C-alpha positions as CSV (number, residue, x, y, z in Angstrom):
1,M,88.3,135.6,96.5
2,K,91.2,134.2,94.4
3,G,93.4,131.4,95.6
4,R,93.0,128.3,97.8
5,V,91.4,128.4,101.2
6,V,91.3,125.4,103.6
7,A,88.6,125.8,106.2
8,M,88.3,123.4,109.1
9,G,85.3,123.6,111.4
10,A,82.0,121.9,112.1
11,W,78.7,121.5,110.3
12,R,75.6,120.5,112.2
13,G,77.7,119.3,115.1
14,R,80.0,117.1,112.9
15,E,83.7,117.8,112.2
16,A,84.1,119.0,108.7
17,A,86.6,120.5,106.3
18,A,86.2,122.4,103.1
19,L,88.5,123.3,100.2
20,I,87.6,126.5,98.4
21,V,89.4,127.4,95.2
22,D,88.9,130.9,93.6
23,G,85.7,131.3,95.6
24,Q,84.2,128.0,94.6
25,L,83.7,125.0,96.9
26,E,85.9,122.3,95.4
27,D,86.0,119.6,98.1
28,L,84.2,118.7,101.3
29,L,84.6,116.2,104.1
30,V,82.1,115.6,106.8
31,A,82.5,113.2,109.7
32,P,80.1,110.3,109.8
33,A,77.7,109.6,112.6
34,D,79.2,107.9,115.6
35,E,77.4,104.6,114.9
36,A,78.6,104.6,111.2
37,A,81.1,102.0,110.0
38,P,84.7,103.2,109.7
39,G,85.3,104.9,106.4
40,P,88.0,104.5,103.7
41,G,91.5,104.2,105.0
42,A,90.6,102.2,108.2
43,I,92.7,99.1,108.7
44,F,91.4,95.8,110.1
45,R,92.6,92.5,111.1
46,G,90.0,90.4,109.4
47,V,89.2,86.7,109.4
48,L,88.2,85.1,106.1
49,D,84.8,83.6,106.0
50,R,82.9,82.0,103.2
51,P,83.6,82.6,99.5
52,V,80.8,84.1,97.4
53,K,80.0,82.0,94.4
54,G,79.5,84.0,91.2
55,Q,81.0,87.2,92.6
56,G,84.7,86.2,92.7
57,G,85.2,87.3,96.3
58,V,85.0,86.4,100.0
59,F,83.4,87.8,103.1
60,L,85.5,88.6,106.1
61,R,84.6,89.1,109.7
62,L,86.0,92.5,110.9
63,G,84.7,92.6,114.5
64,E,82.0,94.7,116.2
65,G,79.4,93.1,113.9
66,L,81.1,94.4,110.7
67,T,81.5,92.4,107.6
68,G,84.0,93.1,104.7
69,F,84.0,91.9,101.1
70,L,87.4,91.1,99.5
71,R,87.7,90.5,95.8
72,D,91.3,89.4,95.6
73,T,91.2,85.9,97.1
74,S,94.3,84.3,95.5
75,G,96.1,82.0,97.9
76,L,93.7,82.6,100.7
77,A,91.7,80.1,102.7
78,P,88.6,80.3,105.1
79,G,89.7,81.1,108.7
80,Q,92.9,82.8,107.6
81,R,93.7,86.1,109.3
82,V,94.6,89.0,107.0
83,I,95.3,92.7,107.3
84,V,92.9,94.7,105.1
85,Q,92.0,98.3,104.4
86,V,88.6,99.8,103.8
87,A,88.6,100.9,100.1
88,G,85.3,102.8,100.0
89,H,81.9,103.4,101.5
90,A,79.3,100.6,101.6
91,E,75.6,101.1,101.0
92,P,73.5,100.6,104.1
93,G,73.2,96.9,104.9
94,K,76.1,95.8,102.7
95,A,79.6,94.6,103.4
96,L,82.5,97.1,103.5
97,P,84.7,96.9,100.4
98,V,88.2,96.1,101.6
99,T,91.6,95.5,99.9
100,L,94.8,93.7,100.7
101,R,96.8,96.6,99.2
102,V,97.2,98.6,102.5
103,L,98.6,102.1,102.3
104,F,100.0,104.2,105.2
105,K,99.6,107.8,104.2
106,S,101.1,110.9,105.7
107,R,101.5,114.5,104.4
108,L,104.8,113.7,102.8
109,A,105.0,110.0,102.2
110,I,103.0,106.8,101.5
111,V,104.4,103.5,102.7
112,T,103.2,100.5,100.6
113,P,103.7,97.1,102.3
114,G,103.8,94.3,99.7
115,A,104.6,96.7,96.9
116,P,108.4,97.4,97.0
117,G,110.0,100.2,95.1
118,L,111.0,103.8,95.9
119,N,109.3,106.6,94.0
120,V,109.2,110.3,94.0
121,S,106.1,112.2,92.8
122,R,106.2,113.1,89.1
123,R,105.0,116.5,90.0
124,I,108.5,117.2,91.4
125,R,110.4,118.0,88.3
126,D,113.7,119.5,89.5
127,P,116.4,116.9,88.9
128,E,118.5,117.9,92.0
129,E,115.4,117.9,94.3
130,R,114.4,114.5,93.0
131,A,117.9,113.1,93.6
132,R,117.9,114.6,97.1
133,L,114.5,113.0,98.0
134,D,115.5,109.7,96.4
135,A,118.6,109.5,98.6
136,L,116.5,110.3,101.7
137,A,114.0,107.6,100.7
138,Q,116.7,105.0,100.3
139,L,118.2,105.9,103.7
140,A,114.9,105.9,105.5
141,M,113.7,102.6,103.9
142,E,117.0,100.7,104.2
143,G,116.3,97.1,105.2
144,S,112.5,97.3,104.6
145,A,110.6,95.1,102.2
146,A,107.9,97.8,101.8
147,G,107.7,100.4,99.1
148,L,107.6,104.2,99.5
149,I,106.1,107.1,97.5
150,L,107.3,110.6,98.4
151,R,104.4,112.9,97.7
152,S,104.7,116.3,96.0
153,A,104.4,118.1,99.4
154,A,107.9,116.7,100.2
155,E,109.4,119.1,97.6
156,G,111.5,121.7,99.5
157,A,110.9,120.1,102.9
158,E,113.8,119.9,105.3
159,S,115.6,116.6,105.2
160,G,115.1,116.0,108.9
161,E,111.3,116.5,108.4
162,V,111.2,114.1,105.5
163,L,113.1,111.4,107.3
164,E,111.0,111.8,110.4
165,D,107.8,111.6,108.4
166,I,108.9,108.4,106.6
167,A,110.1,106.8,109.8
168,A,106.7,107.3,111.5
169,M,104.9,105.7,108.6
170,R,107.4,102.9,108.3
171,D,107.1,102.1,112.0
172,L,103.3,102.2,111.9
173,S,103.2,100.0,108.9
174,E,105.6,97.4,110.3
175,A,103.7,97.2,113.6
176,V,100.2,96.9,112.0
177,M,101.2,94.4,109.2
178,A,102.7,92.1,111.8
179,D,99.7,92.2,114.1
180,L,98.0,89.0,112.9
181,D,97.4,87.4,116.3
182,G,93.9,87.6,117.7
183,G,90.4,87.9,116.3
184,P,88.8,90.4,114.0
185,E,89.6,93.9,115.2
186,L,89.9,97.6,114.0
187,L,93.7,98.4,114.1
188,V,93.8,101.9,112.6
189,D,90.8,104.1,112.3
190,A,90.1,106.2,109.3
191,A,91.5,109.7,109.3
192,T,89.1,112.5,110.4
193,P,88.1,115.3,108.0
194,H,90.6,117.7,109.7
195,E,93.4,115.1,109.5
196,V,92.7,114.5,105.8
197,A,92.7,118.2,105.1
198,W,96.1,118.6,106.7
199,R,97.4,115.6,104.9
200,D,96.0,115.9,101.4
201,W,95.1,119.6,100.9
202,A,98.5,121.1,101.9
203,D,100.0,120.9,98.4
204,P,100.1,123.4,97.0
205,P,100.1,125.4,100.3
206,P,96.8,127.2,100.8
207,D,96.6,130.9,100.6
208,E,94.6,130.9,103.8
209,L,94.1,128.3,106.5
210,A,91.0,129.0,108.5
211,E,90.3,126.8,111.6
212,G,88.4,126.9,114.8
213,E,85.1,128.6,115.7
214,G,84.0,131.0,112.9
215,A,86.2,129.4,110.2
216,F,83.1,128.2,108.3
217,A,81.1,131.4,108.8
218,A,83.9,133.6,107.5
219,H,83.7,131.7,104.2
220,E,80.0,130.9,104.1
221,V,80.8,127.2,104.2
222,E,77.6,126.3,106.0
223,D,75.5,128.0,103.2
224,R,77.5,126.2,100.5
225,I,76.9,122.8,102.2
226,E,73.2,123.4,102.7
227,A,72.9,124.3,99.0
228,L,74.2,120.8,98.2
229,L,71.2,119.3,99.8
230,D,69.1,120.8,97.0
231,P,69.0,118.4,94.0
232,V,68.8,121.3,91.6
233,V,72.1,122.8,90.3
234,S,72.1,126.0,88.3
235,L,74.3,126.0,85.3
236,P,75.9,128.9,83.4
237,G,73.6,130.1,80.6
238,G,70.4,129.5,82.4
239,G,70.3,125.7,82.3
240,S,70.1,123.3,85.2
241,M,70.7,119.7,86.2
242,V,68.9,117.7,88.9
243,I,70.9,115.1,90.8
244,E,68.8,112.6,92.7
245,P,70.3,109.5,94.4
246,T,68.2,106.3,94.7
247,R,69.0,103.0,96.1
248,A,70.0,101.6,92.8
249,L,71.7,104.5,91.1
250,V,72.1,108.2,90.9
251,A,69.9,109.9,88.3
252,V,71.0,113.1,86.6
253,D,68.6,115.2,84.5
254,V,69.9,118.1,82.4
255,N,67.6,120.9,81.3
256,T,68.1,123.9,79.0
257,G,65.8,126.3,80.9
258,R,64.1,129.0,78.9
259,D,66.7,129.0,76.1
260,T,65.2,127.2,73.2
261,S,67.8,128.0,70.6
262,P,69.4,125.2,68.5
263,A,72.7,125.6,70.5
264,A,71.0,125.6,73.9
265,A,71.0,121.8,74.5
266,L,74.7,121.3,73.7
267,K,75.6,124.4,75.8
268,A,73.7,123.1,78.8
269,N,75.0,119.5,78.4
270,I,78.6,120.7,78.3
271,A,78.1,122.9,81.3
272,A,76.6,119.9,83.2
273,A,79.5,117.6,82.1
274,R,82.1,120.0,83.3
275,D,80.5,120.4,86.7
276,L,79.1,117.0,87.4
277,P,82.2,115.3,88.8
278,R,82.6,118.2,91.3
279,Q,79.0,118.0,92.3
280,L,79.2,114.2,92.8
281,R,82.4,114.6,94.9
282,L,80.8,117.3,97.1
283,R,77.6,115.3,97.6
284,G,79.6,112.0,98.3
285,L,77.8,110.2,95.5
286,G,79.1,107.2,93.6
287,G,78.1,103.8,92.1
288,Q,76.1,103.8,88.9
289,I,75.3,107.2,87.5
290,V,72.7,107.6,84.7
291,I,72.5,111.0,82.9
292,D,69.6,112.1,80.9
293,F,71.3,114.9,78.8
294,A,69.1,117.5,77.1
295,P,68.0,116.2,73.6
296,M,70.6,117.1,71.0
297,P,71.8,115.7,67.6
298,K,73.9,112.6,67.8
299,K,76.6,114.4,65.9
300,D,77.3,116.5,69.0
301,R,77.8,113.5,71.3
302,A,81.6,113.2,70.6
303,V,82.1,116.8,71.7
304,L,80.1,116.2,74.9
305,E,81.9,113.0,75.7
306,Q,85.3,114.7,75.3
307,Q,84.3,117.4,77.8
308,L,83.0,114.7,80.2
309,R,86.3,112.7,79.9
310,V,88.4,115.8,80.7
311,A,86.2,116.6,83.8
312,V,86.3,113.1,85.1
313,K,90.1,112.8,84.7
314,A,90.6,116.1,86.5
315,C,88.4,115.0,89.4
316,G,90.8,112.1,90.2
317,I,88.1,109.7,91.6
318,E,88.1,106.3,89.8
319,T,85.4,106.5,87.2
320,S,84.5,104.2,84.2
321,L,82.6,105.8,81.3
322,A,80.2,103.1,80.0
323,G,78.7,105.3,77.2
324,W,75.3,105.7,75.7
325,T,72.3,103.4,76.2
326,P,69.9,102.4,73.4
327,L,67.4,104.9,74.9
328,G,69.9,107.8,74.7
329,L,71.0,107.9,78.3
330,Y,74.6,108.1,79.3
331,E,76.0,105.8,82.0
332,L,79.1,105.9,84.1
333,Q,80.4,104.0,87.2
334,R,82.1,105.9,89.9
335,K,83.9,104.6,93.0
336,R,82.1,105.1,96.3
337,E,84.9,106.7,98.3
338,R,82.9,109.3,100.2
339,L,80.2,109.4,102.8
340,P,77.0,110.6,101.0
341,L,76.2,114.0,102.3
342,A,72.6,112.9,102.8
343,E,73.8,110.2,105.3
344,A,75.8,112.8,107.2
345,V,72.7,114.8,107.6
346,R,70.8,111.9,109.3
347,G,70.8,112.3,113.1
348,T,71.5,116.1,112.9
349,E,68.0,117.2,112.2
């Protein structure tokens, strides 16, 4: 099926949402187990604990037995209360990564306390529409020290809807950022998969919005998710790659399959590079990624790297390409911003 489909349903008893583009699963969100720590986007009142020598950061008490780790410690002192936001998922047993750069997101707007300035998404190109939205932003944020970003979904929205959306985010941000009295506490929980789907997948508008019982079955979402639990990914042309997470890193092995022609290795490697960011996103994998590409001449490395850079940029998740190791492996570092699918499975079997 051509077009964009947003499906909101459940998988193995967990709330889940799937984005399907031209018949291919492009994005997936699965709710964590009830006992899991709050995910990215959750906002806490934290209390600074001890600095960590050699790591340039500080631990924070977040309440309910949770610990955060903050890298930006300029001007902060132990015992100080701060408002922080979870910036990514933590490995089991490790502190949650948090940031002082708190964002309040809605479908149309993002309010940025501590980062003044009014901005309209660059994806909105019409000068008259940009001028209209800029005027609305100035009106809605008058007297506020916070900044505002109007998202591309605001294009064409009625002025009243835009103003109402901004006002809701502004009121929430002002209330939360001023709530410094008391001990460590969760102030705003992370958005659920359905909430994120409504907020972030609405632009461009989907060709179909499927929700409720039967939404996943109608688009074979359950089968697509179950396939992600298999480490083997088939590639065009008969090759494959195997994606296996470990405690230390994610190992990726690319194979050419039965094709033994001179061009087979480069073909399989390019196919893997193009699909790897999507596979990592769907599986919720991040951290250190080590790729064992199929053996090929060093002269082909530049072509392969270019394909990988394009795919990583299109994915939108913060990724650093470290390059080739002396042993011929390729390394990259990817932000852990998703719950690993394997963790979502735990407790459902």
